Backbone as JSON, one array per atom type, in Angstrom:
{
  "sequence": "MQKVNNLGKVLGPVGSIAGYFITIVGITQLFSSYKAIILIVFGLFIGFTSFVAYVDFDSKRYRDALKLFGIFPVGKWQNLDNALGLRFKRSNRAWRTYSASNRSFEISDSHFLIELVDSHGKSLADIERLSSIEEAKKAISFYSEQLGLPIIQ",
  "N": [[13.04, -56.93, -42.61], [11.72, -58.51, -45.45], [11.99, -61.0, -47.93], [10.73, -62.19, -50.98], [10.89, -64.91, -53.08], [10.41, -66.19, -56.26], [10.21, -69.48, -57.27], [9.44, -71.02, -59.4], [6.97, -72.47, -61.67], [4.49, -74.93, -60.81], [3.88, -77.07, -62.6], [5.68, -76.51, -64.56], [6.73, -74.74, -67.58], [5.27, -75.8, -69.74], [2.97, -76.88, -68.55], [1.9, -74.51, -67.53], [1.24, -73.08, -69.86], [-0.69, -74.85, -70.86], [-2.62, -74.52, -68.84], [-3.31, -71.81, -69.2], [-4.52, -72.03, -71.72], [-6.68, -73.77, -71.19], [-8.13, -72.12, -69.48], [-8.86, -70.02, -71.22], [-10.45, -71.44, -73.03], [-12.51, -72.17, -71.28], [-13.54, -69.62, -70.65], [-14.55, -68.84, -73.13], [-16.53, -70.8, -73.45], [-18.23, -70.19, -71.43], [-20.41, -68.64, -72.09], [-22.23, -70.36, -73.19], [-22.63, -72.41, -71.37], [-22.84, -72.79, -67.88], [-21.28, -74.57, -66.62], [-18.76, -74.31, -67.46], [-17.32, -72.88, -65.71], [-15.93, -74.59, -64.11], [-13.87, -75.37, -65.8], [-12.54, -72.94, -66.04], [-11.65, -72.41, -63.38], [-10.05, -74.68, -62.96], [-8.14, -74.29, -65.0], [-6.99, -71.82, -64.21], [-5.84, -72.65, -61.8], [-3.91, -74.56, -62.64], [-2.36, -72.98, -64.38], [-1.36, -70.78, -62.92], [-0.41, -71.51, -60.36], [2.35, -71.68, -58.2], [5.72, -72.28, -56.91], [7.11, -70.68, -54.09], [9.48, -68.9, -52.05], [9.83, -67.51, -48.94], [11.76, -65.29, -47.09], [12.54, -64.05, -44.02], [14.42, -61.65, -42.75], [14.64, -60.15, -40.4], [13.34, -61.58, -38.26], [14.63, -63.96, -38.59], [13.72, -66.34, -40.09], [12.1, -68.68, -42.33], [9.96, -69.53, -45.09], [8.78, -72.05, -46.98], [6.76, -72.21, -49.58], [3.64, -72.87, -51.34], [2.09, -71.17, -53.81], [-1.08, -70.79, -54.31], [-3.13, -70.46, -57.15], [-1.58, -68.31, -57.79], [-1.87, -66.39, -55.87], [-2.6, -67.05, -53.14], [-0.58, -67.84, -50.53], [0.59, -70.95, -49.24], [1.97, -72.45, -46.59], [4.28, -73.2, -43.91], [5.82, -71.12, -41.5], [9.21, -71.34, -40.52], [11.73, -71.41, -38.09], [15.13, -70.26, -38.26], [18.11, -71.8, -37.21], [21.39, -71.99, -35.63], [22.56, -74.34, -36.49], [22.11, -74.78, -39.12], [22.93, -74.3, -42.63], [24.04, -72.75, -45.73], [24.07, -73.4, -49.23], [24.91, -73.5, -52.75], [23.67, -74.88, -55.78], [23.8, -76.33, -59.06], [21.09, -76.6, -61.24], [19.44, -78.53, -63.6], [16.74, -78.69, -65.63], [14.15, -80.19, -67.57], [11.35, -80.07, -69.72], [9.05, -81.93, -71.5], [6.76, -82.35, -74.12], [4.28, -83.88, -76.18], [2.86, -83.58, -79.41], [-0.25, -84.03, -81.24], [0.54, -85.19, -83.59], [2.7, -86.66, -82.84], [5.05, -85.28, -82.5], [7.76, -83.97, -80.7], [8.11, -81.49, -78.18], [10.37, -79.66, -76.5], [11.45, -78.03, -73.56], [14.15, -76.66, -72.0], [15.81, -75.84, -68.92], [18.3, -74.22, -67.24], [19.71, -73.43, -64.25], [20.78, -71.87, -61.13], [20.43, -72.82, -57.76], [19.93, -71.59, -54.52], [20.18, -73.17, -51.54], [18.89, -74.16, -48.36], [20.46, -75.97, -45.89], [20.75, -78.74, -43.54], [22.76, -79.74, -40.63], [23.82, -82.16, -41.5], [24.06, -81.97, -44.19], [21.78, -82.32, -45.64], [19.26, -81.24, -47.81], [16.94, -78.75, -47.0], [15.22, -76.68, -47.9], [14.65, -74.73, -50.84], [15.9, -71.52, -51.44], [16.39, -69.37, -53.2], [16.31, -68.76, -56.75], [18.56, -68.49, -59.37], [20.13, -67.18, -62.35], [22.85, -67.16, -63.14], [26.2, -68.11, -62.15], [27.74, -66.12, -60.95], [25.8, -64.34, -59.94], [24.66, -66.07, -58.13], [26.76, -66.48, -56.3], [27.02, -63.91, -55.22], [24.48, -63.6, -54.09], [24.37, -65.71, -52.22], [26.34, -64.96, -50.42], [25.19, -62.63, -49.47], [22.85, -63.65, -48.2], [24.1, -65.23, -46.25], [25.42, -63.32, -44.73], [23.26, -61.71, -43.81], [21.59, -63.57, -42.45], [23.31, -64.87, -40.77], [24.36, -67.42, -41.23], [26.49, -70.19, -42.05], [28.36, -70.8, -45.13], [28.2, -73.7, -46.9], [30.13, -75.98, -48.63]],
  "CA": [[12.93, -56.94, -44.07], [11.3, -59.8, -45.93], [12.22, -61.17, -49.35], [9.94, -63.24, -51.6], [11.53, -65.42, -54.27], [9.62, -67.12, -57.06], [11.05, -70.6, -57.65], [8.98, -71.64, -60.64], [5.63, -72.99, -61.74], [4.36, -76.29, -60.35], [3.94, -77.96, -63.74], [6.63, -76.01, -65.55], [6.16, -73.86, -68.61], [4.29, -76.5, -70.59], [1.73, -76.93, -67.78], [1.35, -73.17, -67.46], [0.59, -72.79, -71.14], [-1.94, -75.63, -70.91], [-3.57, -73.89, -67.95], [-3.83, -70.62, -69.87], [-5.39, -72.49, -72.79], [-7.91, -74.28, -70.58], [-8.85, -70.96, -68.98], [-9.44, -69.34, -72.38], [-11.56, -72.29, -73.5], [-13.59, -72.01, -70.3], [-14.15, -68.29, -70.78], [-15.38, -68.82, -74.36], [-17.68, -71.68, -73.28], [-19.07, -69.69, -70.35], [-21.65, -68.05, -72.65], [-23.17, -71.43, -73.54], [-22.89, -73.28, -70.21], [-22.2, -72.32, -66.64], [-20.33, -75.62, -66.17], [-17.41, -73.92, -67.92], [-16.62, -72.29, -64.57], [-15.01, -75.62, -63.66], [-12.68, -75.26, -66.66], [-11.82, -71.7, -65.71], [-10.98, -72.59, -62.08], [-9.0, -75.65, -63.17], [-7.08, -73.66, -65.8], [-6.3, -70.85, -63.38], [-5.03, -73.39, -60.85], [-2.73, -75.12, -63.36], [-1.56, -71.95, -65.03], [-0.77, -69.76, -62.04], [0.14, -72.03, -59.1], [3.84, -71.73, -58.27], [6.5, -72.42, -55.68], [7.76, -69.45, -53.65], [10.21, -68.98, -50.79], [9.84, -66.28, -48.19], [12.85, -65.21, -46.1], [12.38, -62.89, -43.13], [15.74, -61.4, -42.18], [14.52, -59.6, -39.06], [13.05, -62.62, -37.29], [15.46, -65.13, -38.97], [12.85, -67.48, -40.37], [11.81, -68.86, -43.74], [8.73, -70.27, -45.41], [8.77, -72.7, -48.3], [5.3, -72.2, -49.77], [3.0, -73.08, -52.61], [1.22, -70.04, -54.01], [-2.23, -71.28, -55.07], [-3.68, -69.5, -58.1], [-0.68, -67.19, -57.86], [-2.32, -65.38, -54.91], [-2.68, -67.47, -51.74], [0.57, -68.69, -50.13], [0.29, -72.02, -48.3], [3.2, -73.02, -46.06], [4.5, -72.86, -42.53], [7.08, -70.4, -41.16], [10.11, -72.14, -39.7], [12.83, -70.6, -37.59], [16.48, -70.66, -38.62], [19.03, -71.89, -36.07], [22.8, -71.95, -35.99], [23.0, -75.64, -37.02], [21.8, -74.79, -40.55], [23.87, -73.65, -43.51], [23.63, -72.39, -47.08], [24.92, -73.79, -50.33], [24.24, -73.35, -54.02], [23.88, -76.01, -56.69], [23.3, -76.15, -60.41], [19.9, -77.42, -61.49], [19.06, -78.66, -65.01], [15.41, -79.28, -65.73], [13.62, -80.21, -68.92], [9.95, -80.45, -69.83], [8.79, -82.42, -72.85], [5.39, -82.67, -74.41], [4.11, -84.41, -77.53], [1.68, -83.12, -80.1], [-1.09, -85.11, -81.79], [1.29, -85.85, -84.7], [3.83, -87.31, -82.19], [6.27, -84.45, -82.51], [8.06, -83.57, -79.32], [8.45, -80.1, -77.92], [11.11, -79.7, -75.25], [11.94, -76.78, -73.0], [15.14, -76.95, -70.95], [16.07, -74.69, -68.05], [19.49, -74.41, -66.42], [19.82, -72.32, -63.29], [21.43, -72.17, -59.86], [19.53, -72.72, -56.59], [20.49, -71.44, -53.17], [19.35, -74.01, -50.66], [19.12, -74.22, -46.92], [20.79, -77.39, -45.55], [20.96, -78.98, -42.12], [24.16, -80.04, -40.29], [24.25, -83.36, -42.21], [24.12, -81.65, -45.6], [20.48, -82.63, -46.27], [18.57, -80.03, -48.26], [15.67, -78.49, -46.33], [14.39, -75.81, -48.71], [15.28, -73.84, -51.78], [15.7, -70.15, -51.01], [16.34, -68.47, -54.37], [16.69, -69.32, -58.04], [19.33, -67.48, -60.09], [20.5, -67.63, -63.71], [24.3, -67.3, -63.37], [26.99, -68.45, -60.97], [28.15, -64.87, -60.33], [24.64, -63.88, -59.17], [24.47, -67.03, -57.02], [27.79, -66.21, -55.3], [26.65, -62.66, -54.55], [23.28, -63.8, -53.28], [24.64, -66.6, -51.09], [27.07, -64.18, -49.44], [24.2, -61.72, -48.87], [22.04, -64.42, -47.24], [24.97, -65.64, -45.14], [25.64, -62.14, -43.92], [22.02, -61.26, -43.19], [21.02, -64.58, -41.57], [24.31, -65.4, -39.87], [24.53, -68.84, -41.48], [27.74, -70.46, -42.81], [28.25, -71.31, -46.48], [28.68, -75.06, -46.93], [30.5, -76.36, -50.0]],
  "C": [[12.61, -58.39, -44.5], [11.51, -59.86, -47.45], [11.41, -62.36, -49.84], [10.58, -63.62, -52.92], [10.64, -66.41, -54.98], [10.57, -68.23, -57.56], [10.6, -71.35, -58.89], [7.55, -72.13, -60.54], [5.6, -74.46, -61.34], [4.51, -77.3, -61.5], [4.86, -77.49, -64.84], [5.96, -75.15, -66.59], [5.13, -74.52, -69.49], [2.94, -76.59, -69.87], [1.09, -75.55, -67.64], [0.62, -72.77, -68.73], [-0.7, -73.57, -71.28], [-3.0, -75.01, -70.0], [-4.17, -72.63, -68.56], [-4.85, -71.0, -70.94], [-6.73, -72.99, -72.27], [-8.76, -73.12, -70.03], [-9.56, -70.2, -70.12], [-10.62, -70.11, -72.96], [-12.76, -72.16, -72.55], [-14.29, -70.69, -70.4], [-15.03, -68.25, -72.04], [-16.61, -69.69, -74.22], [-18.65, -71.21, -72.21], [-20.39, -69.11, -70.88], [-22.65, -69.14, -73.02], [-23.53, -72.34, -72.35], [-22.14, -72.76, -68.98], [-21.27, -73.37, -66.07], [-18.91, -75.3, -66.6], [-16.64, -73.22, -66.8], [-15.61, -73.29, -64.03], [-13.73, -75.57, -64.5], [-11.84, -74.02, -66.31], [-11.04, -71.86, -64.41], [-9.82, -73.59, -62.24], [-7.82, -75.08, -63.96], [-6.29, -72.61, -65.03], [-5.39, -71.55, -62.36], [-3.78, -73.93, -61.5], [-1.82, -74.03, -63.86], [-0.83, -71.02, -64.08], [-0.17, -70.26, -60.73], [1.64, -72.18, -59.21], [4.43, -71.94, -56.9], [7.16, -71.09, -55.37], [8.51, -69.75, -52.34], [10.22, -67.58, -50.18], [11.0, -66.35, -47.19], [12.66, -63.92, -45.32], [13.7, -62.7, -42.4], [15.66, -60.89, -40.75], [14.29, -60.67, -38.01], [13.81, -63.94, -37.57], [14.6, -66.39, -39.1], [12.6, -67.54, -41.86], [10.51, -69.64, -43.91], [8.84, -70.76, -46.84], [7.3, -72.93, -48.61], [4.88, -72.53, -51.2], [2.01, -71.95, -52.75], [0.06, -70.48, -54.92], [-2.86, -70.16, -55.88], [-2.82, -68.25, -58.24], [-0.97, -66.09, -56.84], [-2.13, -65.81, -53.47], [-1.49, -68.35, -51.37], [0.16, -69.69, -49.04], [1.62, -72.6, -47.86], [3.44, -72.48, -44.66], [5.82, -72.11, -42.37], [7.91, -71.3, -40.27], [11.32, -71.27, -39.33], [14.19, -71.16, -38.05], [17.32, -70.73, -37.33], [20.46, -71.98, -36.56], [23.33, -73.25, -36.58], [22.78, -75.72, -38.54], [22.89, -74.08, -41.33], [23.29, -73.38, -44.86], [24.6, -73.01, -48.1], [24.16, -73.53, -51.65], [24.59, -74.55, -54.91], [23.28, -75.67, -58.02], [22.12, -77.11, -60.61], [19.58, -77.36, -62.99], [17.71, -79.36, -65.06], [14.97, -79.2, -67.18], [12.17, -80.66, -68.87], [9.72, -80.82, -71.29], [7.31, -82.72, -73.0], [5.3, -83.11, -75.87], [2.82, -83.89, -78.13], [0.88, -84.32, -80.64], [-0.37, -85.83, -82.92], [2.57, -86.47, -84.17], [5.14, -86.57, -82.34], [6.51, -83.98, -81.07], [8.47, -82.11, -79.27], [9.11, -80.08, -76.53], [11.61, -78.32, -74.86], [12.92, -77.16, -71.9], [15.46, -75.67, -70.19], [17.28, -75.04, -67.19], [19.65, -73.19, -65.52], [20.55, -72.78, -62.03], [20.43, -71.92, -58.71], [20.34, -72.51, -55.33], [19.58, -72.21, -52.24], [19.81, -73.91, -49.23], [19.35, -75.69, -46.57], [20.98, -77.51, -44.03], [22.42, -79.35, -41.88], [24.7, -81.27, -40.97], [24.36, -83.14, -43.71], [22.85, -81.97, -46.36], [19.75, -81.34, -46.6], [17.2, -79.92, -47.57], [14.71, -77.7, -47.21], [15.23, -75.05, -49.71], [14.9, -72.42, -51.41], [15.53, -69.2, -52.19], [16.83, -69.2, -55.6], [17.33, -68.23, -58.87], [19.81, -68.06, -61.42], [21.99, -67.84, -63.91], [25.01, -67.59, -62.05], [27.47, -67.2, -60.23], [27.02, -64.32, -59.44], [24.46, -64.78, -57.95], [25.52, -66.77, -55.93], [27.5, -64.93, -54.52], [25.48, -62.88, -53.6], [23.57, -64.68, -52.07], [25.45, -65.85, -49.99], [26.14, -63.18, -48.74], [23.35, -62.45, -47.83], [22.87, -64.84, -46.04], [25.2, -64.5, -44.19], [24.39, -61.74, -43.14], [21.48, -62.25, -42.16], [22.02, -65.15, -40.56], [24.52, -66.9, -40.02], [25.81, -69.09, -42.31], [27.41, -70.97, -44.21], [28.93, -72.66, -46.49], [28.97, -75.44, -48.39], [30.06, -77.74, -50.37]]
}
């Protein structure tokens, strides 16, 4: 069994909205110039590229990948060994952009990440992103049971 978890957009929600806008502008300009294809490709890249994590429970391996254009995953599979562990942490992120009239627009995101750590406690990869601590506790126990890895506090 394999599980795919979306960890978020590369440039956050503000970058995704900008990518969508650039794509729409490119589509509207396509009728006047074929150079607008560059805008379309650039907008699709910014708007849809995201981070994903693949976990394969049967072969006990994971892949921390970048999903280009939201379609093509790029990343290497790595095997899990007994020296690794799991932990969850709270993550607070904020994105801020300014308009032409110098007004700021801020989007904040608070969530919990389940991460894979080595024997020294160094984070190797994020496995899943969850919205509440209850969901994170359930998910980390599921991963610990399925992969045979200890939960590190």
